[in-house]
ChimeraX commands (.cxc) that place a marker at each C-alpha (Angstrom):
marker #1 position 62.31,98.75,100.76 radius 0.5
marker #1 position 65.62,98.51,98.96 radius 0.5
marker #1 position 65.43,97.97,95.18 radius 0.5
marker #1 position 67.84,95.45,93.76 radius 0.5
marker #1 position 69.19,96.88,90.64 radius 0.5
marker #1 position 70.96,93.77,89.45 radius 0.5
marker #1 position 67.90,92.56,87.97 radius 0.5
marker #1 position 67.54,95.63,85.79 radius 0.5
marker #1 position 71.26,95.45,84.73 radius 0.5
marker #1 position 70.58,91.90,83.64 radius 0.5
marker #1 position 67.42,92.64,81.87 radius 0.5
marker #1 position 68.40,95.94,80.16 radius 0.5
marker #1 position 70.45,94.40,77.25 radius 0.5
marker #1 position 67.67,91.88,76.63 radius 0.5
marker #1 position 65.05,94.69,76.55 radius 0.5
marker #1 position 67.23,96.80,74.32 radius 0.5
marker #1 position 67.83,93.99,71.89 radius 0.5
marker #1 position 64.21,93.02,71.75 radius 0.5
marker #1 position 63.01,96.61,71.22 radius 0.5
marker #1 position 65.69,97.07,68.38 radius 0.5
marker #1 position 64.44,93.77,66.69 radius 0.5
marker #1 position 60.64,94.92,66.91 radius 0.5
marker #1 position 61.66,98.36,65.48 radius 0.5
marker #1 position 63.52,96.62,62.65 radius 0.5
marker #1 position 60.85,94.05,61.90 radius 0.5
marker #1 position 58.02,96.68,62.37 radius 0.5
marker #1 position 59.69,98.96,59.76 radius 0.5
marker #1 position 59.81,95.95,57.20 radius 0.5
marker #1 position 56.41,94.84,58.06 radius 0.5
marker #1 position 54.96,98.43,57.45 radius 0.5
marker #1 position 56.59,98.51,53.96 radius 0.5
marker #1 position 55.20,95.11,53.19 radius 0.5
marker #1 position 51.71,96.01,54.14 radius 0.5
marker #1 position 51.86,99.38,52.31 radius 0.5
marker #1 position 53.18,97.63,49.20 radius 0.5
marker #1 position 50.28,95.11,49.52 radius 0.5
marker #1 position 47.80,97.95,49.47 radius 0.5
marker #1 position 49.41,99.88,46.70 radius 0.5
marker #1 position 49.37,96.66,44.67 radius 0.5
marker #1 position 45.63,96.25,45.35 radius 0.5
marker #1 position 44.52,99.61,44.14 radius 0.5
marker link #1:1,2 radius 0.2
marker link #1:2,3 radius 0.2
marker link #1:3,4 radius 0.2
marker link #1:4,5 radius 0.2
marker link #1:5,6 radius 0.2
marker link #1:6,7 radius 0.2
marker link #1:7,8 radius 0.2
marker link #1:8,9 radius 0.2
marker link #1:9,10 radius 0.2
marker link #1:10,11 radius 0.2
marker link #1:11,12 radius 0.2
marker link #1:12,13 radius 0.2
marker link #1:13,14 radius 0.2
marker link #1:14,15 radius 0.2
marker link #1:15,16 radius 0.2
marker link #1:16,17 radius 0.2
marker link #1:17,18 radius 0.2
marker link #1:18,19 radius 0.2
marker link #1:19,20 radius 0.2
marker link #1:20,21 radius 0.2
marker link #1:21,22 radius 0.2
marker link #1:22,23 radius 0.2
marker link #1:23,24 radius 0.2
marker link #1:24,25 radius 0.2
marker link #1:25,26 radius 0.2
marker link #1:26,27 radius 0.2
marker link #1:27,28 radius 0.2
marker link #1:28,29 radius 0.2
marker link #1:29,30 radius 0.2
marker link #1:30,31 radius 0.2
marker link #1:31,32 radius 0.2
marker link #1:32,33 radius 0.2
marker link #1:33,34 radius 0.2
marker link #1:34,35 radius 0.2
marker link #1:35,36 radius 0.2
marker link #1:36,37 radius 0.2
marker link #1:37,38 radius 0.2
marker link #1:38,39 radius 0.2
marker link #1:39,40 radius 0.2
marker link #1:40,41 radius 0.2
view
């Protein structure tokens, strides 16, 4: 069973970009949620 690494090479930049976007959006979303709860108190 031989693994075709071309799929990983093609998908790696997409996965890296998606994870970077989720990381950045997630950080902003957490700040927004924290601000919402701080404002409510």
